C-alpha positions as CSV (number, residue, x, y, z in Angstrom):
1,R,-17.3,-4.7,-6.0
2,Y,-14.7,-3.6,-8.6
3,L,-12.0,-6.0,-7.3
4,L,-14.3,-9.0,-6.9
5,E,-16.2,-8.4,-10.2
6,Q,-19.4,-9.8,-8.6
7,D,-22.0,-8.7,-6.1
8,F,-21.7,-10.1,-2.5
9,P,-24.6,-10.7,-0.1
10,G,-25.6,-7.6,1.7
11,M,-23.9,-5.2,-0.8
12,R,-25.6,-1.9,-1.6
13,I,-23.9,0.7,-3.7
14,G,-25.3,4.2,-4.3
15,P,-24.4,7.9,-4.2
16,E,-26.3,8.4,-1.0
17,P,-25.0,6.9,2.4
18,T,-26.0,3.3,1.9
19,T,-23.8,0.8,3.8
20,D,-24.7,1.2,7.5
21,S,-22.9,-2.0,8.5
22,F,-19.4,-3.5,8.8
23,I,-19.3,-6.3,6.3
24,A,-16.4,-8.9,6.4
25,V,-16.3,-10.2,2.9
26,M,-14.6,-13.6,3.1
27,Y,-14.3,-16.9,1.1
28,G,-16.9,-19.5,1.5
29,D,-18.0,-22.6,-0.5
30,S,-21.5,-21.2,-0.9
31,E,-23.0,-17.6,-0.9
32,G,-24.5,-16.5,2.4
33,N,-24.5,-14.1,5.4
34,V,-23.5,-14.8,9.0
35,P,-25.0,-12.2,11.4
36,G,-22.7,-10.5,14.0
37,N,-23.8,-12.3,17.1
38,A,-23.2,-15.7,15.6
39,L,-19.9,-14.5,14.0
40,V,-18.2,-13.5,17.3
41,V,-18.8,-16.9,18.9
42,D,-17.4,-18.8,15.8
43,P,-14.0,-20.2,16.9
44,K,-12.9,-20.5,13.2
45,K,-13.3,-16.7,12.6
46,P,-11.0,-14.0,14.1
47,F,-13.7,-11.8,15.4
48,R,-14.4,-13.1,19.0
49,K,-12.9,-10.0,20.7
50,L,-15.4,-7.8,18.9
51,S,-18.1,-9.0,21.4
52,R,-17.0,-6.2,23.8
53,F,-18.5,-3.5,21.6
54,G,-22.0,-4.8,22.5
55,N,-25.3,-5.5,20.7
56,A,-25.6,-2.1,19.1
57,F,-22.4,-2.9,17.1
58,L,-23.1,-6.6,16.5
59,N,-26.4,-5.8,15.0
60,R,-24.5,-3.8,12.4
61,F,-21.8,-6.4,11.7
62,M,-22.0,-9.4,9.5
63,C,-19.8,-11.7,7.4
64,S,-20.6,-12.1,3.7
65,Q,-19.2,-15.4,2.3
66,L,-19.0,-16.3,-1.4
67,P,-16.8,-18.6,-3.6
68,N,-14.7,-15.9,-5.3
69,Q,-11.1,-16.6,-6.2
70,V,-9.9,-13.2,-5.0
71,L,-11.1,-14.0,-1.5
72,K,-8.9,-17.2,-1.3
73,S,-5.9,-14.8,-0.8
74,I,-7.4,-11.8,0.9
75,S,-10.4,-10.9,3.0
76,I,-12.0,-7.4,2.9
77,I,-13.7,-5.4,5.6
78,D,-16.2,-3.0,4.1
79,S,-16.9,-0.2,6.7
80,P,-20.0,1.9,6.8
81,G,-20.2,5.2,4.9
82,I,-18.9,8.1,6.8
83,L,-21.5,10.5,8.1
84,S,-21.3,14.3,8.7
85,G,-23.2,16.0,11.4
86,E,-23.6,15.4,15.1
87,K,-27.0,13.7,15.0
88,Q,-25.9,10.9,12.7
89,R,-22.7,10.3,14.7
90,I,-24.5,9.9,18.0
91,S,-27.2,7.7,16.5
92,R,-24.7,4.8,15.6
93,G,-25.1,3.5,19.2
94,Y,-21.5,2.2,19.4
95,D,-18.0,3.7,19.4
96,F,-17.4,3.8,15.7
97,C,-13.7,5.0,16.1
98,Q,-12.9,2.3,18.6
99,V,-14.2,-0.4,16.2
100,L,-12.1,1.1,13.4
101,Q,-9.1,1.1,15.6
102,W,-9.6,-2.6,16.5
103,F,-9.7,-3.5,12.8
104,A,-6.8,-1.1,11.9
105,E,-4.5,-2.9,14.4
106,R,-5.2,-6.3,12.7
107,V,-5.5,-5.6,9.0
108,D,-2.6,-5.4,6.5
109,R,-3.9,-2.5,4.4
110,I,-6.2,0.4,5.1
111,I,-7.7,2.1,2.0
112,L,-9.3,5.5,2.4
113,L,-11.7,6.3,-0.5
114,F,-12.3,9.8,-1.7
115,D,-14.7,11.0,-4.4
116,A,-13.4,13.6,-7.0
117,H,-16.7,15.5,-6.3
118,K,-16.7,15.2,-2.5
119,L,-13.3,16.1,-1.0
120,D,-14.4,17.5,2.3
121,I,-13.3,15.6,5.4
122,S,-16.2,15.6,7.8
123,D,-15.8,15.6,11.6
124,E,-16.5,11.8,11.7
125,F,-14.0,11.1,8.9
126,S,-11.4,13.2,10.6
127,E,-11.9,11.2,13.9
128,A,-11.9,8.0,11.9
129,I,-8.5,8.8,10.3
130,K,-7.1,9.9,13.7
131,S,-8.1,6.4,15.1
132,F,-5.6,4.9,12.6
133,R,-2.7,6.7,14.4
134,G,0.3,4.4,14.7
135,Q,-0.8,2.4,11.6
136,D,0.4,5.1,9.0
137,D,2.4,2.5,7.0
138,K,-0.8,0.6,6.2
139,I,-2.8,3.6,4.8
140,R,-3.3,4.1,1.1
141,V,-5.6,6.7,-0.4
142,V,-7.8,6.2,-3.5
143,L,-9.2,9.2,-5.4
144,N,-12.1,7.6,-7.2
145,K,-14.3,8.8,-10.1
146,A,-11.4,10.8,-11.5
147,D,-12.7,10.3,-15.0
148,Q,-15.6,12.7,-14.3
149,V,-13.3,15.7,-14.3
150,D,-10.9,17.0,-17.0
151,T,-7.1,17.2,-16.5
152,Q,-7.1,20.8,-15.2
153,Q,-9.8,20.1,-12.7
154,L,-8.1,16.8,-11.6
155,M,-4.9,18.7,-10.9
156,R,-6.8,21.1,-8.6
157,V,-8.8,18.3,-7.0
158,Y,-5.6,16.3,-6.2
159,G,-4.0,19.5,-4.7
160,A,-7.1,20.1,-2.5
161,L,-7.1,16.5,-1.4
162,M,-3.5,16.6,-0.3
163,W,-4.1,19.9,1.5
164,S,-7.1,18.4,3.4
165,L,-5.2,15.2,4.3
166,G,-2.2,17.1,5.5
167,K,-4.3,18.8,8.2
168,V,-5.7,15.5,9.5
169,I,-2.7,13.0,9.1
170,N,0.3,14.5,11.0
171,T,3.1,12.6,9.2
172,P,6.1,14.2,7.5
173,E,5.7,11.7,4.5
174,V,3.2,12.4,1.7
175,L,0.6,9.7,1.6
176,R,0.4,7.5,-1.6
177,V,-2.7,8.5,-3.5
178,Y,-4.0,6.3,-6.4
179,I,-6.0,8.2,-8.9
180,G,-8.5,6.4,-11.1
181,S,-12.0,5.3,-11.9
182,F,-12.5,2.0,-10.1
183,W,-15.6,0.6,-11.7
184,A,-16.3,-1.4,-14.9
185,H,-18.0,1.3,-16.9
186,P,-16.8,3.4,-19.8
187,L,-14.6,6.3,-18.9
188,R,-16.4,9.7,-19.2
189,N,-13.1,11.6,-19.8
190,T,-10.5,9.5,-21.6
191,E,-7.6,12.1,-21.7
192,N,-6.0,10.6,-18.6
193,R,-6.6,7.0,-19.5
194,R,-2.9,6.1,-19.4
195,L,-2.5,7.6,-15.9
196,F,-5.6,5.7,-14.6
197,E,-4.2,2.4,-16.0
198,A,-0.8,3.0,-14.4
199,E,-2.3,3.9,-11.1
200,A,-4.7,0.9,-11.0
201,Q,-1.7,-1.3,-11.8
202,D,0.3,0.1,-8.9
203,L,-2.7,-0.4,-6.6
204,F,-3.1,-4.0,-7.8
205,K,0.6,-4.7,-7.2
206,D,0.3,-3.3,-3.7
207,I,-2.7,-5.5,-2.9
208,Q,-1.2,-8.6,-4.6
209,S,1.9,-8.4,-2.5
210,L,-0.1,-8.7,0.8
211,P,-0.3,-12.5,1.1
212,Q,3.4,-13.0,0.4
213,K,4.4,-10.5,3.2
214,A,1.8,-11.6,5.7
215,A,4.1,-13.5,8.0
216,V,6.7,-10.7,8.2
217,R,3.9,-8.2,9.0
218,K,2.6,-10.4,11.8
219,L,6.1,-10.6,13.2
220,N,6.4,-6.8,13.0
221,D,3.2,-6.5,14.9
222,L,4.5,-8.9,17.6
223,I,7.6,-6.8,18.0
224,K,5.5,-3.6,18.3
225,R,3.2,-5.2,20.9
226,A,6.2,-6.6,22.9
227,R,7.7,-3.1,23.1
228,L,4.4,-1.6,24.2
229,A,3.8,-4.3,26.8
230,K,7.3,-3.6,28.3
231,V,6.6,0.2,28.6
232,H,3.2,-0.6,30.1
233,A,4.9,-2.7,32.7
234,Y,7.2,0.1,33.6
235,I,4.3,2.6,34.0
236,I,2.1,0.3,36.1
237,S,5.0,-0.8,38.4
238,Y,6.0,2.8,39.0
239,L,2.4,3.8,40.0
240,K,2.2,0.7,42.3
241,K,5.6,1.7,44.0
242,E,4.4,5.3,44.6
243,M,1.1,4.3,46.3
244,P,1.0,4.7,50.1
245,S,0.5,1.5,52.1
246,V,-2.4,2.7,54.4
247,F,-3.8,6.3,54.2
248,G,-4.3,8.8,51.4
249,K,-4.6,6.3,48.6
250,E,-7.3,8.2,46.7
251,N,-5.5,11.6,46.9
252,K,-2.2,10.0,45.8
253,K,-4.0,8.3,42.9
254,K,-5.3,11.7,41.6
255,E,-1.9,13.2,42.0
256,L,-0.2,10.5,40.1
257,I,-2.7,10.7,37.2
258,S,-2.2,14.4,36.9
259,R,1.6,13.9,37.0
260,L,1.5,11.3,34.3
261,P,3.4,13.4,31.7
262,E,6.2,14.0,34.2
263,I,6.3,10.3,35.0
264,Y,6.7,9.5,31.3
265,I,9.7,11.8,31.1
266,Q,11.2,10.2,34.2
267,L,10.8,6.7,32.9
268,Q,12.2,7.7,29.5
269,R,15.4,8.9,31.2
270,E,15.7,6.0,33.6
271,Y,15.1,3.1,31.2
272,H,16.2,4.8,27.9
273,I,12.8,4.4,26.2
274,S,11.7,6.3,23.1
275,A,8.9,8.8,23.7
276,G,7.0,7.2,20.8
277,D,6.6,3.9,22.7
278,F,4.5,5.5,25.4
279,P,0.6,5.4,25.2
280,E,-1.2,8.7,24.6
281,V,-1.3,10.6,27.9
282,K,-5.0,11.7,27.8
283,K,-6.3,8.2,27.0
284,M,-4.1,6.6,29.6
285,Q,-5.3,9.1,32.3
286,E,-8.9,8.3,31.4
287,L,-8.3,4.5,31.7
288,L,-6.4,4.9,35.0
289,E,-9.2,6.7,36.7
290,T,-11.3,3.5,37.0
291,C,-8.3,1.3,38.2
292,D,-7.3,0.4,41.7
293,F,-3.6,1.1,41.9
294,T,-3.0,-1.1,44.9
295,K,-3.9,-4.2,42.8
296,F,-1.1,-3.4,40.3
297,H,1.9,-5.7,40.2
298,S,5.5,-4.7,41.0
299,L,8.1,-4.8,38.2
300,K,9.5,-8.3,37.6
301,P,13.0,-7.9,36.1
302,K,13.2,-11.5,34.9
303,L,10.1,-11.0,32.7
304,I,11.6,-7.8,31.2
305,E,14.8,-9.7,30.6
306,A,12.9,-12.4,28.8
307,V,11.2,-9.9,26.5
308,D,14.6,-8.2,25.8
309,N,16.1,-11.6,25.0
310,M,13.2,-12.4,22.6
311,L,13.6,-9.1,20.8
312,A,17.4,-9.3,20.6
313,N,17.9,-13.0,19.7
314,K,14.8,-15.1,19.1
315,I,13.1,-12.6,16.7
316,A,16.3,-12.6,14.5
317,S,16.3,-16.4,14.1
318,L,12.5,-16.4,13.5
319,M,13.0,-13.8,10.8
320,S,15.6,-15.9,9.0
321,L,13.3,-18.9,9.2
322,I,10.5,-16.9,7.6
323,T,12.8,-15.6,4.8
324,Q,14.0,-19.2,4.2
325,E,10.4,-20.5,4.1
326,E,9.3,-17.8,1.7
327,S,12.1,-18.5,-0.7
328,N,11.2,-22.2,-0.8
329,M,7.5,-21.6,-1.3
330,P,5.9,-20.5,-4.6
331,T,5.1,-16.8,-4.8
332,E,1.7,-16.1,-3.4
333,M,-0.3,-13.7,-5.5
334,V,-4.0,-12.6,-5.5
335,H,-5.8,-14.0,-8.6
336,G,-9.3,-13.7,-9.9
337,G,-11.7,-10.8,-10.4
338,A,-10.2,-7.5,-11.6
339,F,-6.7,-8.8,-11.0
340,D,-6.8,-11.2,-13.9
341,G,-8.0,-8.4,-16.3
342,T,-4.6,-6.9,-16.6
343,M,-2.4,-10.0,-16.6
344,A,-2.1,-11.0,-20.3
345,G,-3.1,-10.3,-23.9
346,P,-3.0,-7.0,-25.7
347,F,-4.7,-5.2,-22.7
348,G,-2.0,-6.1,-20.2
349,H,-0.3,-3.1,-18.6
350,G,2.2,-1.5,-21.0
351,Y,1.4,-3.8,-23.9
352,G,2.2,-2.1,-27.2
353,E,3.8,0.8,-25.4
354,G,7.4,1.8,-24.9
355,V,9.8,-1.1,-25.3
356,K,6.9,-3.5,-26.0
357,E,5.8,-1.5,-29.1
358,G,6.0,-3.7,-32.2
359,A,6.4,-6.9,-30.2
360,D,3.7,-8.7,-32.3
361,E,4.6,-7.1,-35.7
362,D,6.6,-8.8,-38.4
363,E,8.4,-5.6,-39.5
364,W,11.1,-4.1,-37.3
365,V,9.4,-1.3,-35.3
366,V,12.4,1.1,-35.7
367,A,12.1,0.9,-39.5
368,K,9.3,3.5,-39.7
369,D,11.5,6.3,-38.3
370,K,14.8,4.9,-39.8
371,P,14.9,7.4,-42.8
372,A,15.0,10.3,-40.4
373,Y,17.7,8.6,-38.2
374,D,19.7,7.8,-41.4
375,E,19.9,11.5,-42.3
376,I,21.5,12.2,-38.9
377,F,23.7,9.1,-39.2
378,Y,25.3,10.2,-42.5
379,T,26.1,13.7,-41.1
380,L,28.3,12.1,-38.4
381,S,30.9,11.0,-41.1
382,P,30.7,7.1,-40.9
383,I,33.8,5.2,-41.9
384,N,33.1,1.8,-43.6
385,G,29.4,2.2,-42.7
386,K,30.0,2.8,-38.9
387,I,30.4,5.8,-36.6
388,S,32.7,5.9,-33.6
389,G,31.7,6.1,-30.0
390,I,32.8,9.7,-29.9
391,S,30.6,10.7,-32.9
392,A,27.6,8.8,-31.4
393,K,28.1,10.5,-28.0
394,K,28.0,14.0,-29.6
395,E,24.6,13.2,-31.0
396,M,23.2,11.2,-28.1
397,V,23.9,13.8,-25.5
398,T,21.7,16.3,-27.3
399,S,18.8,14.3,-25.8
400,K,19.9,15.8,-22.4
401,L,19.5,12.4,-20.8
402,P,22.0,11.6,-18.0
403,N,25.1,9.6,-18.8
404,S,23.9,6.6,-16.7
405,V,20.9,6.3,-19.0
406,L,22.8,7.0,-22.2
407,G,25.4,4.3,-21.1
408,K,22.6,1.8,-20.8
409,I,21.2,2.7,-24.2
410,W,24.7,2.4,-25.8
411,K,25.1,-1.1,-24.2
412,L,21.7,-2.2,-25.6
413,A,22.2,-0.6,-29.1
414,D,25.8,-1.9,-29.7
415,C,24.6,-5.4,-30.6
416,D,27.9,-6.7,-31.7
417,G,29.9,-5.0,-28.9
418,D,32.6,-3.6,-31.3
419,G,32.4,0.0,-29.7
420,M,30.9,1.4,-33.0
421,L,27.4,1.8,-34.4
422,D,26.2,0.9,-37.9
423,D,23.1,2.6,-39.3
424,E,20.7,0.0,-37.8
425,E,22.4,0.1,-34.4
426,F,22.3,4.0,-34.4
427,A,18.6,3.9,-35.4
428,L,18.0,1.6,-32.4
429,A,19.9,3.9,-30.1
430,K,17.7,6.8,-31.2
431,H,14.5,4.7,-30.8
432,L,15.6,3.8,-27.2
433,I,16.2,7.5,-26.5
434,K,12.7,8.3,-27.8
435,I,11.2,5.6,-25.5
436,K,13.0,7.0,-22.5
437,L,12.0,10.6,-23.3
438,D,8.4,9.4,-23.6
439,G,8.5,8.4,-20.0
440,Y,8.9,4.6,-20.4
441,E,11.5,2.4,-18.7
442,L,14.4,0.7,-20.6
443,P,14.7,-3.1,-20.6
444,G,17.6,-4.9,-18.9
445,T,18.3,-6.9,-22.0
446,L,17.3,-6.1,-25.6
447,P,14.0,-7.8,-26.5
448,S,14.2,-10.0,-29.7
449,H,11.7,-7.8,-31.7
450,L,14.1,-4.8,-31.2
451,V,17.2,-6.6,-32.5
452,P,18.2,-5.0,-35.8
453,P,17.5,-7.3,-38.8
454,S,21.1,-7.6,-39.9
455,H,22.2,-8.6,-36.3
456,R,19.6,-11.4,-35.9
457,K,21.0,-14.9,-36.0
458,P,19.7,-16.9,-38.9
459,L,17.2,-19.6,-38.1
460,Q,18.7,-23.1,-38.3
461,T,16.8,-25.2,-40.8
462,A,16.7,-29.0,-40.8
463,E,18.4,-30.7,-43.7
């Protein structure tokens, strides 16, 4: 709702558990809903494989179409609210985690939403997060309604959230958490406004980059599936080879299923496969119980060679083609809705702050603090109105900034490149140090509004 800046058909938002359906929010020329059963038989939509989850799921699945510019670049799958308690979980009537896993394998980004007032991870939420295993690079976490607590509480809330997530998501990396208030209402607590704006901007950049990298991600998924298919072939062919030709098939099958962890280790050593490429033992054992091992196929080395050749040679050439195509095409970005609100004008991110301060003022922005800088300048014994690099260095290092940063500041401040600083250049250096100490980034080149007045080129007037 926040990203689209308009209601979509079937949308219900409230503090109580409201959404009980999976809603695919997609672009359409006119507003409307398509129910689940009709959706899975539509050849133009990518949902045909969802029919295997049955009517209980399809009655809780629909596509919401509307002519919104944001949806021209991305589609959004809105999942049902997470329930806590055994009764609600059973009453869904379909395997919720299996559906989530199906979507997780196919989407480009998974956003987990947390409320600053409700941080507990229920059993169902924990199971849902576990179903995203193997898709960790796609997960982002949003801590919403952060304006409803003050800074001290927010710090504790963030710590508690990271602790809770650490117990559920078993990865060595810390998940990226975006803190903010993602709705178009006045902030209740404005002391963290700058933090919320920076976080929202980072989240927008992350989402906006998705269309541009879609082809590379699809290729990445193809490589992942090819590796898994190869490992699957090794497992199945091994089970086929071990089966007796006539008697004791059922007993041998039970033995092989119970020995699956040992079989994995054996195949790892024999074919030099990473342990991470094997399917989960418990899940594989459950699936194998219903299979007839005698109908499995033997290993076909030529097919394995073909997959290896694809991974070693063809993927590399395909990657270079994609890179070449991307460089020739205009940069794809998500536009419309909330994404346009931070693009331009005085409310764009960072406008009037840091280096951009004073960009639309007639007076040189450094001038207001120049008297204080001049006092320091004249204590450094200027000769012919300039101080040497050594004198400037003594003063600049008092900021405790590293030499790499101070070197960049010197390069920007020494406008005429003579290795010395006059009073205006020195004031500019001090201004740039202040910008860096306030936590803002330095520009690559000096913006025109920061160039000292005496170093500005006079405007050419027509005779």
